[in-house]
Each structure stands twice: as C-alpha cells, then as structure tokens.
C-alpha positions as CSV (number, residue, x, y, z in Angstrom):
1,X,-22.0,6.8,-25.6
2,X,-22.4,3.5,-24.1
3,X,-19.8,2.8,-21.5
4,X,-16.8,0.4,-22.0
5,X,-15.6,-2.2,-19.7
6,X,-11.8,-3.1,-20.2
7,X,-10.3,-5.9,-17.5
8,X,-6.7,-6.5,-18.3
9,X,-5.8,-10.0,-16.6
10,X,-2.6,-9.9,-16.5
11,X,-0.3,-7.3,-18.2
12,X,3.7,-8.9,-18.2
13,X,6.6,-6.4,-18.5
14,X,10.1,-6.9,-17.8
15,X,11.1,-6.2,-14.3
16,X,14.6,-4.9,-16.3
17,X,12.2,-2.2,-17.2
18,X,11.5,-0.4,-13.8
19,X,8.6,1.0,-14.5
20,X,6.3,2.5,-12.7
21,X,2.9,-0.2,-12.9
22,X,0.3,3.6,-11.5
23,X,2.2,5.3,-14.0
24,X,1.8,2.7,-16.9
25,X,-2.1,1.9,-16.0
26,X,-2.8,5.8,-16.2
27,X,-1.2,6.1,-18.9
28,X,-3.2,3.2,-20.7
29,X,-6.3,4.2,-19.0
30,X,-6.0,8.0,-20.2
31,X,-4.8,7.1,-24.0
32,X,-7.4,4.3,-24.1
33,X,-9.8,6.9,-23.4
34,X,-9.2,9.3,-25.9
35,X,-9.1,6.7,-28.8
36,X,-12.2,5.7,-28.2
37,X,-13.2,9.6,-27.9
38,X,-11.7,10.4,-31.1
39,X,-12.3,7.4,-33.1
40,X,-15.2,5.3,-31.4
41,X,-15.4,2.2,-30.5
42,X,-13.8,-0.5,-32.7
43,X,-16.1,-2.5,-34.5
44,X,-14.6,-5.6,-33.1
45,X,-15.1,-4.5,-29.5
46,X,-19.3,-4.2,-30.3
47,X,-20.0,-7.9,-31.0
48,X,-18.9,-10.1,-28.0
49,X,-15.9,-8.3,-26.7
50,X,-12.2,-8.7,-27.5
51,X,-10.0,-10.8,-26.1
52,X,-6.4,-10.1,-26.4
53,X,-4.1,-12.7,-25.5
54,X,0.1,-12.9,-26.7
55,X,-0.4,-8.5,-27.1
56,X,2.5,-6.5,-28.0
57,X,3.3,-3.1,-29.1
58,X,6.3,-1.2,-30.2
59,X,8.6,1.0,-28.0
60,X,11.7,2.4,-28.0
61,X,14.4,1.1,-27.1
62,X,14.0,2.1,-23.0
63,X,10.4,3.0,-23.1
64,X,9.3,5.2,-20.1
65,X,6.3,4.5,-18.4
66,X,3.9,6.7,-20.3
67,X,4.9,5.9,-24.3
68,X,4.5,1.9,-22.9
69,X,1.1,3.0,-21.9
70,X,0.4,4.3,-25.3
71,X,1.3,2.4,-27.2
72,X,-0.4,-0.3,-25.6
73,X,-3.5,2.1,-26.1
74,X,-3.1,1.8,-29.2
75,X,-2.5,-1.8,-29.8
76,X,-5.3,-2.3,-28.2
77,X,-7.5,-0.1,-29.6
78,X,-6.5,-1.4,-33.3
79,X,-7.5,-4.5,-32.0
80,X,-3.3,-6.2,-33.4
81,X,-2.2,-9.7,-32.0
82,X,1.1,-11.1,-32.9
C-alpha cells in the first residue's frame, strides 16, 4: 500500500468544548489509519488529492476529543463536505 499524507492546515473547534487537541489529533489519525487499512484509499484521493473546505461532522451534544476525532476521520474518508 502506498503511503498516504494528510495535511490539516486548520481545524477550528469551538473553545467551549474544551477538548484536548493532542487527544483529538491522535483519535483522528488512528481512526483514519484504521479506515484506510480496512476500506482502502477512497477513489477521490487517488486522483489529485482531496481538498475539504468547510468540513463538518455530526457528533453528540457534547463530544469528547475521541468521538470528534473519529467522526472527522469518517467524514474525511467519505470525502463529504457541506
């Protein structure tokens, strides 16, 4: 499998959530790695890459760093943007 490089230029999370940025990053990386290992690289990534502007992910009322990271990874893997 070819290496996949993901660059997140900016991730805006409301300060009111008081999430741990390191835990959020870790959850996002782990879940995205798992999804790529299980489901492969999405077709959209195989061309010129995928740019996601205005990404949004659905989470519970008060997400943890882990649940938000996992939800973002799923959204990124699917390539959904709003």
